[in-house]
N, C-alpha and C positions, 0 to 999 in steps of 0.2 A: 846742608847746602841750600842755597836759595832756589826757589821755584823758577825754572827756565821755561817760559811759555814762548817757544820760538818755532818757526817752520824750518824744517831741515831741508837741505838740498837733497835732490834725488841720490846723488853720489854718496853723501854722508849716511842717508837712510839705508842704502844698500850695503855700505861698509859695516854699519852696525848689525844688520841682519846676518851678514856673512860671518861675523865674529861670535856667533853663538857657540861656535866650536873654534878652538885655537887654530890660527892660520898665519902664515908669513905673507909678506907683501905680494908676491907673485900669485900665491894661492887666493888672496883676496881678489885680485884682478880677475882670476879665472872664475871664482864663485859669483862675483857681480855680473860678469858676462853671461854666465849660465842662468842666474836668477832673472835677468832682464831679457833673456832669449837673444842676446847679442846686441841689444839696443843701447845699452850703457857700456861704454868702453872707458876704463880709467887709465889715464896717462900716469906715469910714475910720479911726476911732479904734483899732480892733483892728489894722488893717493897719499904720498908721504906728507904733503901739506896738511891734509885732513887728519891723518894719523897724529901728527904733532899737536894739532888743535884739540883733538879728542883725548889725547893723553893728558894735556894741560887741564882740561875740564873734568877729568876723572871718569869719562865715559867708557874708556878702554884701558887696559893695562898691558904692559910689555911683560911677557913671561921670561923667567930666567932661561937663558939658552945654554947650549953646549959651549964649552970653553973656546974651542977653535972654530966655531961656526959663525959666519957673518949673518946668517938668516935669523932674524928676530921674529918670534911669534907673538901675536897679539890676541887678546880675548876681551869680550865685552864685560863690563862690571855691572853690578846691581843698579848703579845709577844710570849707566848707559842703557840698560834694559828698560828702565822707567822712561827715559827720554824717547826710546824707540816706541814704547807703548803709547806715550802721549802723542807722538806723531801719527801712529796708526789710528788713534781716536780722532785726531784732527782730520785726517784723510777720509775717514768714514763719514764724518759730518759733511765734508765737502760733497762726497758722492750722494749722500742722502738728500741734501738740499738741491743738488743738480738734478737728480732724478725727479724730485718733487716738482721742480719748476719747469724743467725742459721736457721731460718725458710725460709727466702727468698734467701739465698745463695749469698748475696752481699759481695763483697770482698773489 
């Protein structure tokens, strides 16, 4: 797969983090809410739009569900973990540069 050097939205980053263990849509909403201490609230449309995009990109996978269940569970893929790690690296760089310039006064 081609290298994807992109900045993730906060919602997408939190969804990827939440899917390090299999979860269904409502579980993802709850996990993101908990991870962000209630600051990030995912609406259903936002969540399922992001899930569709991440499925297409191969960042997450839908797990086979029980035959009569409407609840689909999703899990991050190895490629999705790489994308999340790349974002974490990008965010660390932002923090380091911000600290260096704003807090330490380096010009």
